[in-house]
C-alpha positions in Angstrom: 82.2 -4.1 126.0 80.7 -1.4 128.0 77.1 -0.4 127.5 77.8 3.0 129.2 80.4 4.1 126.7 79.9 7.6 125.6 79.1 8.0 121.9 81.6 10.0 119.9 80.3 13.2 118.5 80.6 14.1 114.8 83.2 16.8 114.0 80.5 19.1 112.7 78.6 18.9 116.0 81.8 19.6 118.1 82.5 22.7 116.0 78.9 23.8 116.0 78.6 23.4 119.8 81.7 25.6 120.3 80.6 28.3 117.9 77.0 28.5 119.3 78.2 28.3 122.9 80.7 31.1 122.5 78.2 33.3 120.8 75.5 32.5 123.4 77.9 33.2 126.4 77.6 37.0 125.9 73.8 36.9 125.8 73.7 35.6 129.4 75.8 38.4 130.9 74.1 38.4 134.4 73.2 34.8 134.6 76.2 33.0 136.1 74.5 29.6 136.1 73.8 29.7 132.4 77.3 31.0 131.7 78.9 28.2 133.7 76.9 25.6 131.8 77.9 27.1 128.5 81.5 27.2 129.6 81.4 23.6 130.6 79.8 22.6 127.3 82.4 24.5 125.2 85.2 23.1 127.4 83.9 19.6 126.9 83.8 20.1 123.2 87.4 21.3 123.1 88.4 18.3 125.1 86.6 16.0 122.7 88.4 17.7 119.8 91.8 16.9 121.5 90.6 13.3 122.0 89.6 13.1 118.3 93.1 14.2 117.3 95.2 12.2 119.8 93.0 9.7 121.5 93.1 8.9 125.2 93.4 5.9 127.5 90.0 4.7 126.4 89.9 5.5 122.7 92.3 5.6 119.8 92.6 8.5 117.5 90.9 8.0 114.1 92.8 9.7 111.3 89.8 10.1 109.1 87.7 11.7 111.8 90.7 13.9 112.8 91.0 15.2 109.2 87.3 15.9 109.0 87.5 17.8 112.3 90.5 19.8 111.2 88.7 20.8 107.9 85.6 21.8 109.9 87.6 23.9 112.4 89.4 25.7 109.5 86.2 26.3 107.6 84.4 27.7 110.6 87.4 29.9 111.7 86.9 28.4 115.2 90.6 28.8 116.2 90.3 32.6 116.1 86.9 32.5 117.9 88.3 30.3 120.7 91.5 32.3 120.9 89.7 35.6 121.4 87.3 34.1 124.0 89.9 32.1 126.0 88.4 33.2 129.3 85.3 31.2 128.7 87.2 27.9 128.8 88.1 26.0 131.9 91.8 25.7 132.7 92.2 22.1 131.4 90.3 23.1 128.2 92.7 25.9 127.6 95.5 23.4 127.7 93.5 21.2 125.3 93.0 24.2 123.0 96.8 24.7 122.8 97.2 21.1 121.7 94.4 21.3 119.1 95.8 24.6 117.9 99.2 23.1 117.4 97.7 20.1 115.5 95.7 22.3 113.2 98.6 24.7 112.4 100.8 21.7 111.5 98.3 20.5 108.8 98.9 21.3 105.2 95.4 22.6 104.5 95.7 25.0 107.5 99.0 26.5 106.4 97.7 26.8 102.9 94.6 28.6 104.2 96.7 31.0 106.3 99.1 31.6 103.4 96.2 32.2 101.0 94.5 34.6 103.3 97.6 36.6 104.1 98.9 36.6 100.5 95.7 38.2 99.2 96.4 41.2 101.4 93.7 39.9 103.9 95.8 39.9 107.0 92.7 39.9 109.3 93.0 36.2 109.8 96.5 36.3 111.2 95.9 39.6 113.0 93.1 38.0 115.0 95.5 35.6 116.5 98.1 38.3 117.2 95.3 40.4 118.8 94.1 37.5 120.9 97.6 36.8 122.2 98.3 40.5 122.9 95.2 41.0 125.0 95.7 41.9 128.6 96.1 38.9 130.8 96.1 36.5 127.9 99.2 34.8 129.2 97.6 34.3 132.6 94.4 32.9 131.0 96.5 30.4 129.0 98.2 29.2 132.2 101.7 30.3 131.4 102.0 32.5 134.5 
């Protein structure tokens, strides 16, 4: 047993760190050091989300924690926020976001939420994703080119 093992963060903390980090990033427009720190923190949170869903070589995925994280991400509308601020993330975190995004979209509660929001005539939820993907240079930011 290692005494230096990093403690897992709660799903609410991971989501909260991402949301506050992305919102704070714009406040420090001229301060590159502060922006780099925020970018690193948000990227680490996204990576921790991927590990919570799939595990890694050191930890196994916990289905209960993954479900709680998925519900928290859906409730906070974090996917749309991350998708529209993709440039903040480091390259590896962008790849992690794609993995997290795919996991969330495959869940029943996520598809029900999307269906509910679009069936009520509120297409803003879906349009945010379309807008984020149609932005100039999005495909290069995501690493596909």
